[in-house]
C-alpha positions as CSV (number, residue, x, y, z in Angstrom):
1,M,-97.6,110.4,12.9
2,P,-96.5,109.8,16.5
3,S,-93.4,107.7,17.2
4,R,-94.0,105.1,20.0
5,I,-91.3,104.5,22.6
6,A,-91.7,101.4,24.8
7,I,-90.6,101.0,28.4
8,G,-90.2,97.5,29.8
9,P,-91.3,94.9,30.4
10,I,-89.8,95.2,33.9
11,T,-90.5,92.3,36.3
12,V,-90.2,92.3,40.1
13,S,-90.7,89.4,42.5
14,I,-92.4,90.4,45.7
15,E,-92.5,88.3,48.9
16,A,-96.1,89.0,49.7
17,P,-99.5,87.6,48.4
18,R,-101.1,89.2,45.4
19,Y,-104.1,90.6,47.2
20,L,-101.7,92.5,49.6
21,V,-99.5,93.8,46.8
22,F,-102.6,95.0,45.0
23,Q,-103.8,96.8,48.2
24,V,-100.5,98.6,48.5
25,L,-100.4,99.5,44.8
26,H,-103.9,100.9,45.2
27,S,-102.9,103.0,48.2
28,L,-99.9,104.3,46.3
29,G,-101.9,105.3,43.3
30,D,-102.2,108.9,44.3
31,A,-98.5,109.8,44.4
32,R,-95.8,107.5,43.1
33,E,-92.9,109.5,44.5
34,S,-92.4,111.8,47.4
35,D,-91.3,114.7,45.1
36,E,-94.6,114.4,43.2
37,A,-97.7,116.3,44.1
38,A,-101.0,114.5,43.3
39,R,-104.6,115.5,43.4
40,V,-107.5,113.1,42.9
41,V,-109.8,114.8,40.3
42,H,-112.4,112.0,40.2
43,E,-112.8,108.6,41.9
44,D,-115.2,105.7,41.9
45,E,-114.9,102.0,42.8
46,S,-112.7,100.9,40.0
47,R,-110.9,104.0,38.7
48,R,-109.4,107.4,39.6
49,V,-108.4,110.4,37.6
50,V,-105.3,111.9,39.2
51,E,-103.4,115.1,38.4
52,F,-99.7,114.8,39.1
53,R,-97.2,117.7,39.2
54,R,-93.5,116.9,39.3
55,K,-90.3,118.9,39.0
56,V,-88.2,117.7,36.0
57,N,-85.0,119.6,35.3
58,G,-86.3,122.7,37.2
59,K,-89.6,122.8,35.4
60,T,-93.0,121.7,36.7
61,V,-94.6,119.1,34.5
62,R,-98.4,118.5,34.8
63,L,-99.8,115.1,33.9
64,V,-103.4,113.8,34.3
65,E,-103.9,110.1,34.2
66,E,-106.9,107.8,34.5
67,I,-106.0,104.8,36.8
68,V,-108.1,101.8,36.3
69,Y,-108.1,99.0,39.0
70,D,-108.9,95.5,38.0
71,P,-108.4,93.6,41.3
72,P,-106.4,91.7,42.1
73,E,-104.4,91.2,38.8
74,R,-104.1,94.5,36.9
75,V,-103.8,98.3,37.2
76,T,-103.6,100.5,34.1
77,F,-102.6,104.1,33.7
78,Q,-104.0,106.0,30.7
79,H,-102.7,109.4,29.8
80,V,-105.4,112.1,29.7
81,E,-103.4,115.3,29.6
82,G,-99.7,116.2,29.6
83,P,-96.5,116.5,27.6
84,Y,-97.1,113.5,25.4
85,P,-99.9,112.9,22.9
86,E,-100.2,109.3,24.2
87,M,-99.0,107.4,27.2
88,H,-100.2,104.0,28.5
89,E,-98.8,101.9,31.4
90,E,-99.9,98.6,32.9
91,M,-98.9,96.6,35.9
92,T,-100.0,93.0,36.1
93,L,-99.8,90.9,39.2
94,E,-99.3,87.1,39.0
95,D,-99.8,84.9,42.1
96,E,-96.9,82.6,42.8
97,S,-97.6,80.1,45.6
98,G,-100.0,82.4,47.5
99,K,-97.1,84.0,49.3
100,R,-95.1,85.6,46.4
101,T,-96.3,87.9,43.6
102,T,-94.6,88.6,40.3
103,L,-95.4,92.1,39.2
104,T,-94.8,93.1,35.5
105,Y,-94.7,96.7,34.4
106,Q,-95.0,97.7,30.7
107,G,-95.5,101.1,29.3
108,A,-95.2,103.2,26.2
109,F,-95.4,106.8,25.3
110,A,-95.8,108.5,21.9
111,T,-94.2,111.7,20.7
112,D,-94.9,113.7,17.6
113,A,-91.6,115.6,17.9
114,P,-89.4,115.8,14.8
115,F,-86.3,113.6,14.4
116,L,-84.1,115.3,17.1
117,G,-87.0,115.3,19.6
118,R,-87.6,111.6,19.0
119,L,-83.9,111.0,19.5
120,F,-83.9,113.0,22.7
121,N,-86.9,111.0,24.0
122,R,-85.1,107.7,23.2
123,L,-81.7,108.7,24.7
124,F,-82.8,110.8,27.6
125,V,-86.5,110.6,28.5
126,R,-86.9,106.8,28.2
127,P,-83.8,106.0,30.5
128,T,-84.9,108.7,33.0
129,Y,-88.5,107.5,33.1
130,T,-87.3,103.8,33.4
131,R,-85.2,104.8,36.5
132,Q,-88.3,106.4,38.0
133,V,-90.4,103.3,37.3
134,L,-87.7,101.1,38.9
135,G,-87.6,103.3,42.0
136,N,-91.4,103.2,42.2
137,L,-91.4,99.4,41.9
138,Q,-88.7,99.1,44.6
139,R,-90.8,101.3,47.0
140,L,-93.9,99.2,46.2
141,K,-91.9,96.0,46.8
142,E,-90.5,97.2,50.2
143,A,-93.9,98.5,51.4
144,A,-95.7,95.2,50.5
145,E,-93.0,93.0,52.0
146,R,-92.9,95.1,55.2
147,L,-96.6,94.9,55.6
148,Y,-96.7,91.2,54.9
149,A,-93.9,90.6,57.5
150,E,-95.8,92.7,60.1
151,Q,-98.9,90.4,59.6
152,Q,-97.0,87.2,60.2
153,P,-97.7,85.6,63.6
154,G,-94.7,85.3,66.0
155,R,-92.7,87.9,64.2
156,R,-90.0,89.6,66.2
157,T,-90.1,93.3,67.1
158,N,-87.1,94.9,68.7
159,G,-85.6,91.5,69.5
160,T,-88.8,90.1,71.2
161,H,-91.8,88.0,70.2
């Protein structure tokens, strides 16, 4: 029976409206990190199937996920193929005052490894993956806030209006 390992919840406050955060999240859905190669296998209006390849400790890891978009409040990532028998992630976006968004990430993966493998996943894989998620959320926050600031009337560029 697989052992389930939770990641999160992780909450981030973003100074941008929910619709804009969702747009940025949708545009970043193909590749979450610059060291990650991604290829869209299938796409329609509300979902994508994406193959990710990433270097982890010198090895290339392949992962296929189905990404389902439920605008403007939710994006889910469902594991299709890869190193774990099960993996599920979800990001929810809550509107705060029309100009701020609270994004909450929750994920979990399952492993059918024996005791030492489960221990390794809890002590090494979970903290490593959590750091990657935090980095991805920080990049999303920065991109959304930058885009929102650029859209504001009267914003200063290079010291001028």
